[in-house]
C-alpha positions in Angstrom: 17.8 -5.8 22.5 20.3 -7.8 24.8 23.9 -6.3 24.4 26.3 -9.2 24.3 30.2 -9.2 24.4 32.3 -10.3 22.0 35.5 -9.2 19.7 35.5 -5.9 18.1 36.4 -4.6 14.6 35.8 -6.3 11.5 34.8 -10.0 13.3 31.9 -7.6 15.1 30.7 -6.4 12.1 30.7 -9.8 10.1 28.7 -11.0 13.0 26.3 -8.1 12.9 25.9 -8.7 8.8 25.2 -12.3 9.5 22.4 -11.8 12.0 20.9 -9.4 9.7 20.9 -11.3 6.9 19.6 -14.5 9.2 16.8 -12.4 10.1 16.1 -11.6 6.7 16.2 -15.2 5.2 14.3 -16.4 8.5 11.4 -13.8 8.1 11.2 -14.8 4.2 11.2 -18.5 5.1 8.5 -18.7 7.4 6.1 -16.7 5.0 6.8 -19.3 2.5 5.5 -21.7 5.1 1.9 -19.9 5.1 -1.0 -20.7 3.5 -2.6 -17.4 2.2 -3.1 -17.2 -1.5 -5.7 -15.5 -3.7 -8.4 -17.7 -2.1 -11.1 -16.6 0.5 -9.6 -17.9 3.7 -7.8 -17.0 6.9 -3.9 -17.9 6.2 -2.7 -21.0 8.2 0.7 -22.4 8.3 1.3 -25.7 6.1 2.3 -28.2 9.2 0.7 -31.1 8.1 0.6 -32.0 4.3 3.8 -30.3 3.3 5.9 -30.4 0.1 9.5 -31.6 0.1 10.6 -27.6 -0.5 8.2 -26.9 2.8 10.0 -29.6 4.7 13.3 -27.8 3.6 12.1 -24.8 4.8 11.0 -26.0 8.0 14.5 -27.5 8.5 15.8 -23.9 7.9 13.7 -22.8 10.6 15.1 -25.6 13.0 18.5 -24.5 12.0 17.8 -21.0 12.7 16.5 -22.1 16.3 19.5 -24.0 16.8 21.7 -21.1 16.2 19.7 -18.8 18.1 19.7 -20.9 21.2 23.3 -21.7 21.0 24.4 -18.0 21.1 21.7 -17.2 23.8 22.8 -20.1 26.0 26.3 -18.9 25.8 25.5 -15.7 26.9 23.0 -16.8 29.4 24.0 -15.9 32.7 24.2 -11.8 31.3 20.9 -12.5 29.3 19.2 -13.8 32.3 20.3 -10.7 34.7 19.0 -8.4 31.9 15.7 -9.8 31.4 14.9 -10.1 35.2 15.7 -6.4 35.1 13.9 -5.3 32.5 10.2 -6.5 33.2 8.2 -8.1 36.5 7.4 -11.7 36.3 3.6 -10.3 35.5 4.7 -8.0 32.9 6.7 -10.9 31.0 3.6 -13.5 31.5 1.1 -10.5 30.1 3.6 -9.8 26.8 3.9 -13.5 26.2 0.0 -13.5 26.1 0.3 -10.7 23.5 2.5 -12.6 21.4 0.6 -16.0 21.6 -3.1 -15.3 21.5 -3.1 -13.3 18.2 -0.3 -15.4 16.8 -2.5 -17.6 14.7 -6.4 -17.8 13.8 -8.3 -20.6 15.2 -9.9 -23.3 12.9 -12.6 -26.0 12.9 -10.0 -28.7 13.9 -8.9 -28.0 17.5 -5.9 -30.4 17.3 -4.5 -28.2 14.4 -5.3 -24.9 16.1 -3.3 -26.2 19.4 -0.3 -27.1 16.9 -0.6 -24.3 15.2 -0.6 -21.8 18.1 2.6 -23.4 19.5 4.4 -23.1 15.9 3.5 -19.4 15.3 4.2 -18.7 18.7 7.8 -20.4 18.4 8.2 -18.5 15.2 7.2 -15.1 16.4 9.6 -15.8 19.5 12.5 -17.0 17.2 12.3 -13.9 14.8 12.4 -11.4 17.7 15.4 -13.1 19.0 17.0 -13.2 15.7 16.3 -9.3 15.6 17.5 -8.6 19.0 20.8 -10.6 18.7 21.4 -8.5 15.1 20.8 -5.3 17.1 22.9 -6.4 19.8 25.8 -7.0 17.6 25.8 -4.0 15.8 29.1 -2.2 16.9 29.0 1.1 18.8 30.4 3.4 16.1 27.5 2.1 13.8 24.9 3.0 16.4 26.3 6.4 17.3 26.4 7.1 13.5 22.8 6.0 13.5 21.7 8.1 16.1 23.2 11.2 14.5 21.4 10.5 11.1 18.1 9.6 13.1 18.4 13.1 15.2 18.9 14.9 12.0 16.0 13.6 10.4 13.2 13.0 13.4 14.8 16.0 15.6 15.6 15.5 19.2 13.1 15.0 22.0 14.3 17.5 24.0 14.3 20.4 21.1 10.8 19.1 20.1 9.5 19.1 23.8 10.5 22.9 23.9 9.0 24.0 21.0 5.7 25.8 21.3 5.4 26.0 17.9 2.0 24.7 16.6 2.0 21.6 14.5 2.3 21.9 10.6 2.6 20.1 7.4 6.4 20.3 6.9 8.7 18.8 3.6 9.1 15.6 5.8 5.2 15.0 5.9 5.1 15.5 2.3 7.7 13.2 1.5 6.2 10.2 3.5 2.9 11.1 1.6 4.4 11.2 -1.8 6.1 7.6 -1.0 2.3 6.4 0.2 0.8 7.7 -3.1 3.5 6.1 -5.3 3.6 2.5 -3.6 -0.1 2.2 -3.4 -0.5 3.6 -7.0 1.8 1.3 -8.5 -0.1 -1.6 -6.1 -3.2 -0.6 -7.4 -1.7 -1.1 -10.8 0.5 -3.9 -10.7 -1.2 -6.0 -8.0 -4.7 -5.4 -8.2 -4.9 -4.6 -11.8 -7.0 -1.5 -11.4 -10.2 -3.8 -11.2 -12.3 -4.6 -8.0 -11.7 -7.9 -6.1 -14.4 -7.9 -3.4 -18.2 -7.9 -4.1 -18.7 -4.8 -2.0 -16.1 -3.1 -4.5 -18.1 -3.9 -7.6 -21.3 -2.3 -6.0 -19.2 0.7 -5.0 -17.8 1.2 -8.5 -21.0 0.9 -10.0 -22.6 3.2 -7.4 -19.9 5.8 -8.5 -20.6 5.2 -12.0 -24.5 5.9 -11.3 -23.7 9.4 -9.5 -21.0 10.2 -12.0 -23.6 10.0 -14.7 -25.9 12.2 -12.6 -28.4 9.4 -11.7 -29.4 7.7 -8.4 -31.0 5.0 -10.0 -31.4 3.4 -13.3 -34.1 1.7 -15.2 -34.2 -2.0 -14.3 -32.1 -4.3 -16.6 -34.1 -6.7 -18.7 -34.0 -10.0 -17.4 -33.1 -8.8 -14.0 -31.7 -12.2 -12.6 -29.0 -12.0 -15.4 -27.7 -9.0 -14.1 -27.9 -9.3 -10.5 -24.9 -9.3 -7.8 -24.1 -8.5 -4.3 -25.6 -5.2 -3.0 -27.2 -4.1 -6.2 -31.1 -3.7 -5.8 -34.0 -4.1 -8.4 -37.4 -2.8 -7.0 -40.3 -1.0 -8.5 -38.7 -0.8 -12.1 -35.4 0.9 -10.4 -31.8 -0.5 -10.5 -29.5 1.0 -7.7 -26.8 0.2 -5.7 -27.9 -0.1 -1.8 -24.4 0.8 -0.1 -24.0 4.4 2.0 -23.6 7.2 -0.5 -20.3 9.0 1.0 -17.8 6.9 -0.7 -19.1 6.4 -3.9 -19.8 10.1 -4.4 -16.2 10.7 -4.0 -15.3 7.7 -6.0 -17.6 9.2 -9.0 -14.7 12.2 -9.3 -12.4 9.5 -10.1 -14.8 7.7 -12.6 -15.4 11.1 -14.0 -11.8 11.7 -14.3 -11.3 8.1 -15.7 -9.1 7.1 -12.9 -11.3 5.5 -10.1 -8.4 3.4 -9.2 -6.3 6.3 -8.3 -8.8 8.1 -5.5 -7.8 5.7 -2.4 -4.2 6.0 -3.3 -4.3 10.0 -3.1 -6.6 9.7 0.2 -3.6 7.4 1.5 -1.2 10.3 0.9 -3.9 13.0 2.5 -4.2 10.5 5.7 -0.3 10.7 6.1 -0.1 14.7 6.8 -3.5 14.5 8.8 -1.9 11.9 11.0 1.2 13.7 11.5 -0.8 16.6 12.8 -2.9 14.6 14.7 -0.1 12.6 16.8 2.4 16.0 16.7 -0.5 17.7 18.5 -1.0 15.1 21.0 2.7 14.0 21.7 5.4 15.7 19.8 7.1 16.2 16.3 9.8 13.7 16.8 7.2 11.0 17.8 5.0 12.0 14.9 7.9 11.7 12.4 8.7 8.0 13.8 4.7 7.2 13.6 4.6 8.5 9.8 8.1 6.3 8.9 5.9 3.2 10.4 2.7 4.1 8.5 4.7 4.2 5.3 6.0 0.7 6.0 2.5 -0.6 7.4 1.3 -3.2 4.6 -1.9 -2.8 6.3 -2.2 1.2 5.5 -0.6 0.7 2.1 -2.8 -2.3 1.0 -6.3 -0.5 2.1 -5.0 2.8 -0.1 -4.7 0.5 -3.0 -8.0 -0.9 -3.0 -11.7 0.4 -3.7 -12.8 0.0 -0.3 -14.4 2.5 2.2 -11.7 2.4 4.6 -9.6 4.9 3.7 -11.7 7.5 3.1 -13.5 6.8 6.7 -10.1 7.4 8.1 -9.7 10.6 6.3 -13.1 12.0 8.0 -11.9 10.7 11.2 -8.4 12.4 11.3 -9.9 15.5 9.7 -12.1 16.1 12.6 -9.6 15.3 15.0 -7.2 17.6 14.1 -10.0 20.4 13.3 -10.8 19.7 17.2 -7.2 20.4 18.0 -7.4 23.5 15.9 -10.4 24.7 17.7 -9.0 24.0 20.9 -5.6 25.7 20.2 -7.4 28.6 18.7 -10.9 28.9 20.4 -12.5 29.4 16.9 -16.0 27.7 16.3 -15.5 27.5 12.5 -13.1 24.8 13.0 -15.2 22.8 15.2 -18.1 23.4 12.4 -15.7 22.2 9.9 -14.8 19.1 12.3 -18.7 18.4 12.6 -19.0 18.4 8.7 -16.3 15.8 8.8 -18.0 13.4 11.5 -21.2 13.8 9.4 -19.6 12.9 6.0 -18.1 10.0 7.9 -21.1 8.5 9.1 -22.5 8.8 5.3 -19.4 6.3 4.3 -19.5 3.7 7.0 -22.3 4.5 9.5 -21.0 2.8 12.3 -17.6 4.0 12.4 -18.9 7.4 11.9 -20.8 7.0 15.1 -18.2 5.5 17.2 -15.8 8.4 16.1 -18.5 11.2 16.5 -19.2 9.9 19.9 -15.3 9.8 20.9 -14.5 13.4 19.4 -17.9 14.4 21.0 -16.8 13.6 24.3 -13.5 14.8 23.8 -14.7 18.3 22.9 -16.7 18.4 25.8 -13.8 17.8 27.9 -13.1 14.4 28.7 -9.3 13.7 27.7 -8.5 17.4 27.0 -9.5 20.7 27.5 -13.5 21.5 26.6 -14.2 23.6 23.7 -15.8 26.7 23.9 -19.9 26.4 24.0 -20.2 28.1 20.8 -17.3 25.8 19.7 -19.4 22.9 20.6 -22.6 24.3 19.5 -20.9 24.4 15.9 -19.5 20.8 16.2 -22.5 19.7 16.9 -24.6 21.5 14.1 -22.0 20.6 11.7 -22.3 16.9 12.7 -26.3 16.8 12.5 -26.4 18.8 9.2 -24.1 16.9 7.3 -25.2 13.5 8.3 -28.7 14.5 8.0 -28.1 14.6 4.3 -28.5 10.6 4.2 -32.5 11.3 5.0 -33.3 12.7 1.7 -31.2 10.0 0.0 -33.1 7.4 2.0 -36.0 8.7 0.8 -35.3 8.8 -2.8 -34.3 5.2 -2.8 -36.5 3.4 -0.1 -39.6 6.1 0.0 -39.0 6.1 3.7 -36.3 8.9 5.2 -35.6 6.4 7.9 -35.2 3.5 6.0 -31.3 2.7 4.9 -31.1 1.0 1.2 -28.6 -1.2 2.9 -30.8 -2.5 5.6 -33.8 -2.6 3.1 -31.4 -4.8 0.6 -30.5 -6.9 3.5 -34.0 -7.5 4.9 -35.4 -8.4 1.7 -32.7 -10.5 0.5 -31.4 -12.5 3.6 -34.2 -12.1 6.3 -35.3 -9.5 8.8 -32.8 -8.6 11.4 -30.0 -10.9 9.9 -27.6 -7.8 9.9 -28.5 -6.6 13.3 -26.3 -6.0 16.3 -26.2 -8.1 19.2 -26.5 -12.0 20.0 -29.1 -14.4 18.8 -29.6 -17.4 16.3 -31.1 -15.3 13.6 -27.9 -13.1 13.3 -25.8 -13.6 10.2 -25.8 -14.4 6.4 -24.6 -17.9 6.8 -21.5 -17.1 4.9 -18.5 -19.6 4.9 -16.3 -17.4 7.3 -18.8 -17.0 10.0 -17.7 -19.3 12.7 -21.1 -20.4 13.8 -24.7 -20.1 13.2 -26.2 -17.0 14.8 -24.2 -14.7 17.0 -23.3 -15.6 20.6 -20.4 -14.4 22.9 -18.4 -17.4 21.8 -18.7 -16.4 18.4 -17.7 -12.7 19.2 -14.3 -13.9 20.9 -13.8 -15.8 18.0 -14.4 -13.2 15.6 -11.9 -11.1 18.2 -9.2 -13.9 17.7 -9.6 -13.6 14.0 -9.4 -9.8 13.8 -6.4 -9.8 16.4 -4.7 -12.2 14.3 -5.0 -10.0 11.2 -3.8 -6.9 13.0 -0.7 -8.8 14.7 0.0 -9.9 11.0 -0.9 -7.2 8.6 -0.3 -3.7 10.7 3.4 -4.0 10.1 4.0 -7.0 8.9 6.8 -8.1 11.3 7.8 -11.8 11.8 7.8 -10.7 15.5 4.3 -9.8 15.7 3.1 -6.2 15.3 1.3 -5.5 18.6 4.4 -6.1 20.9 5.4 -2.5 21.4 1.8 -1.3 21.8 1.5 -3.7 24.5 4.8 -2.5 26.2 3.4 1.1 26.3 0.3 -0.3 28.2 1.8 -2.9 30.5 5.0 -1.4 31.6 4.6 2.2 31.1 2.6 5.1 33.1 -0.1 5.9 30.3 -0.3 9.7 29.6 -3.6 11.4 28.5 -2.9 11.0 25.3 -2.3 7.3 25.5 -5.3 6.9 27.1 -7.2 8.7 24.1 -5.5 5.8 21.8 -6.5 3.3 23.7 -10.1 4.6 24.3 -10.5 4.4 20.3 -9.1 0.9 20.3 -11.8 -0.1 22.9 -14.9 1.8 21.7 -14.1 0.2 18.0 -13.6 -3.2 19.5 -16.6 -3.1 21.5 -18.7 -1.8 19.0 -17.8 -4.8 16.6 -18.0 -7.3 19.5 -21.7 -7.3 18.9 -21.7 -7.7 15.4 -22.2 -11.5 13.9 -19.0 -11.2 11.1 -15.6 -10.3 11.8 -15.1 -8.6 8.4 -13.2 -11.8 6.7 -9.5 -11.9 5.8 -10.1 -9.2 2.9 -7.7 -6.6 4.0 -6.8 -7.6 7.7 -8.9 -6.6 10.5 -10.5 -4.3 8.2 -13.7 -3.7 10.7 -11.1 -2.3 13.1 -9.5 0.0 10.8 -10.2 2.9 12.8 -7.7 1.5 15.4 -4.6 2.0 12.7 -3.3 5.4 14.1 -4.0 4.8 17.8 -1.9 1.6 17.6 0.9 3.2 15.7 1.2 5.9 18.3 1.2 3.5 20.8 3.7 1.5 19.1 6.0 4.7 19.4 5.3 5.2 22.8 6.6 1.5 23.5 9.7 1.9 21.6 10.4 4.9 24.1 9.2 3.0 27.4 11.5 -0.2 26.0 14.3 2.5 25.4 14.3 3.5 29.0 13.9 0.3 30.5 16.9 -1.4 28.4 18.7 1.7 29.8 17.6 0.9 33.3 18.7 -2.6 33.0 22.4 -1.7 32.1 22.2 -1.7 27.8 24.4 0.8 26.3 22.7 3.1 23.7 19.7 1.6 24.5 17.2 4.0 22.8 19.6 3.8 19.5 19.3 -0.1 19.7 15.3 0.1 19.9 15.1 2.4 17.1 17.4 0.0 15.0 15.3 -2.7 15.9 12.3 -1.0 14.9 13.8 0.2 11.6 15.2 -3.4 10.9 11.6 -4.5 11.3 10.1 -1.9 9.0 12.8 -2.6 6.1 12.2 -6.6 6.6 8.5 -6.0 6.0 9.3 -3.9 2.9 11.7 -6.3 1.4 9.7 -9.4 2.5 6.0 -9.1 3.8 4.7 -6.7 1.0 5.9 -8.1 -2.0 4.9 -11.4 -0.6 1.2 -10.6 0.3 1.0 -8.1 -3.1 2.1 -11.1 -5.3 0.6 -14.3 -3.2 -2.9 -12.9 -2.1 -4.0 -9.6 -3.8 -3.1 -10.6 -7.2 -6.4 -12.4 -8.9 -7.7 -12.2 -5.2 -10.9 -14.1 -4.7 -10.3 -15.0 -8.5 -11.4 -11.7 -9.7 -9.6 -10.6 -12.9 -9.8 -8.1 -15.8 -9.5 -10.7 -18.5 -12.8 -9.4 -19.8 -11.3 -5.8 -20.2 -8.8 -7.7 -22.4 -10.7 -9.8 -24.2 -13.3 -7.0 -25.2 -10.5 -5.4 -27.1 -8.9 -8.9 -28.5 -12.0 -9.8 -30.2 -13.8 -6.6 -30.7 -17.0 -7.5 -28.9 -18.7 -4.5 -30.4 -22.3 -4.5 -30.2 -22.8 -7.9 -28.5 -24.3 -9.9 -25.8 -21.6 -11.5 -23.9 -22.8 -14.5 -21.9 -20.7 -15.2 -18.4 -20.9 -19.1 -17.3 -19.8 -19.8 -13.8 -20.5 -18.4 -10.6 -22.4 -14.9 -9.6 -19.1 -14.3 -7.7 -16.3 -13.8 -9.4 -17.5 -14.9 -12.6 -20.1 -12.6 -13.1 -19.1 -9.9 -10.9 -15.6 -9.7 -12.2 -17.4 -8.7 -15.8 -20.3 -6.8 -14.5 -18.2 -3.9 -13.7 -17.5 -3.2 -17.4 -21.0 -3.0 -18.2 -22.3 0.1 -19.9 -25.1 1.8 -17.7 -27.3 2.1 -20.8 -28.0 -1.7 -21.2 -29.0 -1.1 -24.7 -25.9 0.8 -25.8 -23.7 0.1 -28.8 -21.3 -1.6 -26.6 -21.0 -5.3 -25.1 -23.3 -6.2 -22.6 -22.2 -9.1 -20.3 -24.9 -10.7 -18.2 -24.8 -14.2 -16.2 -26.4 -17.2 -17.8 -26.6 -19.5 -14.5 -29.3 -22.0 -16.4 -31.2 -22.2 -19.8 -34.2 -20.1 -18.7 -32.2 -17.1 -17.9 -30.2 -17.6 -21.1 -33.6 -17.8 -23.0 -35.0 -14.5 -21.6 -31.6 -12.6 -22.3 -32.0 -14.1 -25.9 -35.3 -12.5 -26.1 -34.3 -9.4 -24.7 -31.5 -8.9 -27.1 -32.7 -10.4 -30.5 -30.5 -8.5 -32.8 -27.1 -9.1 -30.7 -24.3 -11.5 -31.7 -23.6 -13.7 -28.9 -20.4 -14.5 -27.2 -20.0 -17.0 -24.2 -17.2 -16.8 -21.7 -16.1 -19.7 -19.3 -15.2 -17.7 -16.0 -12.4 -18.7 -13.7 -14.1 -21.2 -11.6 -14.8 -23.2 -14.7 -11.3 -22.9 -16.3 -9.4 -22.8 -13.1 -7.5 -20.0 -15.0 -8.8 -16.9 -16.5 -11.9 -16.3 -18.8 -11.8 -17.9 -22.0 -14.0 -17.8 -24.9 -16.3 -21.0 -24.9 -18.6 -19.9 -27.9 -18.7 -17.2 -30.4 -20.8 -15.9 -33.5 -20.2 -17.6 -36.6 -18.7 -14.7 -38.2 -16.1 -14.0 -35.3 -12.5 -14.8 -35.8 -10.6 -16.9 -33.6 -8.5 -15.3 -30.9 -6.5 -16.2 -27.9 -8.1 -16.9 -24.6 -7.1 -14.8 -21.6 -3.7 -15.9 -19.9 
C-alpha cells in the first residue's frame, strides 16, 4: 500500500487496470506452476523437470518481477522512506519470517527444499508488491466512492463502537450464510460428486447409514476380509464403525433424507451467523462483517463445508458454545451456560481432542480468564451440561467394546496397528508407518516438520492469497498492542498448536491444516485486526486514504482467490481426489447389476472403499454386493458365500489408470460402456 506519484485522469485509470490485470494473471500463473493434483501428496512447485508450457509460465513470472522492480526502483526514495516509517527493523524481520517459513512444505531432498523455499518466498513477495502497486494506483475518487459503499455495507467503526445493542443475526449475516451454503453445495455436487473421497469419510458415511437404520452394529459379513476397509471393525461376529458417534449421528439425518452430501454445506451456513455473533460480541459489528466476508471467500472454510469430514460440525459446536457463554455473561442466566455445556459435550463426541481443547479454553474463560467470570450457578450449569452430554460416550463404548472406558477407535488402532501407536507424546513406537509421516516414530524434530506442513497448508488454504494468508494476522501481533479479545484468539491458536505438536501425524494435505481447523475463526479475527493496525500505520507514515487502500487490497486479494484459487483447487485437486470416483454408482445403473456379486480388483483404497459405500447394509439383500477380491483365496470364499449370484468383476482406477471398467461379466449380460 505505497502511494506512488503519477499522472491523473484517464492514464491513472489505465495504470490501475493494468496492475489489477497483472495481479490476476500473476497469481493464476504461479498456481499453474504448482504440482498439487488429486494424488495424496503435499503440493510443491515444479522447479526441475518442467514442460515447455511451464517454462513459458516461469518466463512470465520473471517478466512480472522485472516490471514490478522497475516501477519500485523509479519510486525508491519515496518507497524507502515509507517503509522505514511503517515498521521497525525487528518487526520487518519477523514479518519476513512469517512470509518465508510457511511459504513451502519441506521435502525429503534438502537441496530442493532450499530452492523451493527461495522460489515460493519470491513469488509471495512478488504478488504482494503487485497488489500493493495496484492499490497505490487506484485514483482518489475511486477510493472515496469505494469507502462510501464499504461504509454503507459494513457500517462505520464510530457508530458501531458507540452502539450498546447486543449482537444479533441480521440480513447481512444471512446473505453470507446463503452464499456459503450455495457454493459449498455446488462444490459437493460438481467437484466432490456427492461421493466420499477420504477413507475416514467412507467410514463416517457407513456409520451414519448404520445409525439411520437404527443399528449400532450389524452381523459380520461373509468372508469379512473381502469387505474390510479402514476404521470398519469386525469382531465377535459384529460389524461396526470405530469412529466417534457425534458426527455420524447428525450425518444419519442426511442419510434418512437422502442428502448426506448436503449436511456439511448447511452446517457451513450455520457457522456463518455463529461466527458473526462471536466476533461482534468480542469486538464490534464492522469487524464482524469484514470477518464474514473473509470467511465467505476462504477456500479452507468453503471446502471443509463441501466434504463428509467431521471438522465443520466440530466448529459449529465450538462457536455455539462460545456464543452461549457470551449470552450467559450478558444476561446472567444459567440456562445459556447449560446449553453451552451441551455443545461442549457434543463436541467431545465428534472430535475428542478438539472437544477437550475447546472445553478447557471455554471453561477457563467462563471462570474469568480473559473475560468477566460467570455467576456460580452458570459455571455449575456449564460443567453439568458438559459432563452429562460428554458422558453419553460411556454407554456407547460399552455397547461396542464391552468397556465403558475403552473407545472403539483406540481399540481398533491397538488391534490393527499395535498398542500405543496412536498415542500422544514422543517415542519410536508412535505412528502407523504411513507414507506422509516424515520419520518413524515421533520426536521434536518430527513435530517441527509437522508444524511446517500444517503452517504451509494454513498459509495456502486459509484465504488462498498469492501473498500468503498469514501476514495480516502476524501484523496484528507484531505491530499492534493486542487487546483482551486478541489475546483470547491467540490462546485458541496456541492451545490447538500445542495439543497437536505432540501427535505424530500432521493430518495430511487432505483439506489444508485440518487438525488445526479450530484456529479458523481466531485467525480470521486477527486478520481483520491486522487490517486495522496496518491502516493506522500507513496513515501515520503519510499514505493518504490508508484505511481505504488496505480494505481495497484485502478485497482485491479475496476476489483473486475466488477467481483463481477456488476453481483451481476444485478442479485440480478435489475432483477424483485420491482416485476416489463414483463410477460404480453409474456403472450399476448402466449395466443393471441387479442382485449380483461385484468383485473389485485393485487396492483396498481407493478401488474398494470407493465402491464399498454403495453396498446394502444387508449383504444378502436383492441388490449388488461389492466385495474386494485381492487374491484367489478371497475370491473363492466369496463365490462360496454367494453361490446363486451372477458375478461381475470391475478393475479399479489403480489398475486402469482411469475410472472403473468392467473386466468380466456374466455370460447373459449384454455389453455396456465402461465408466469414463
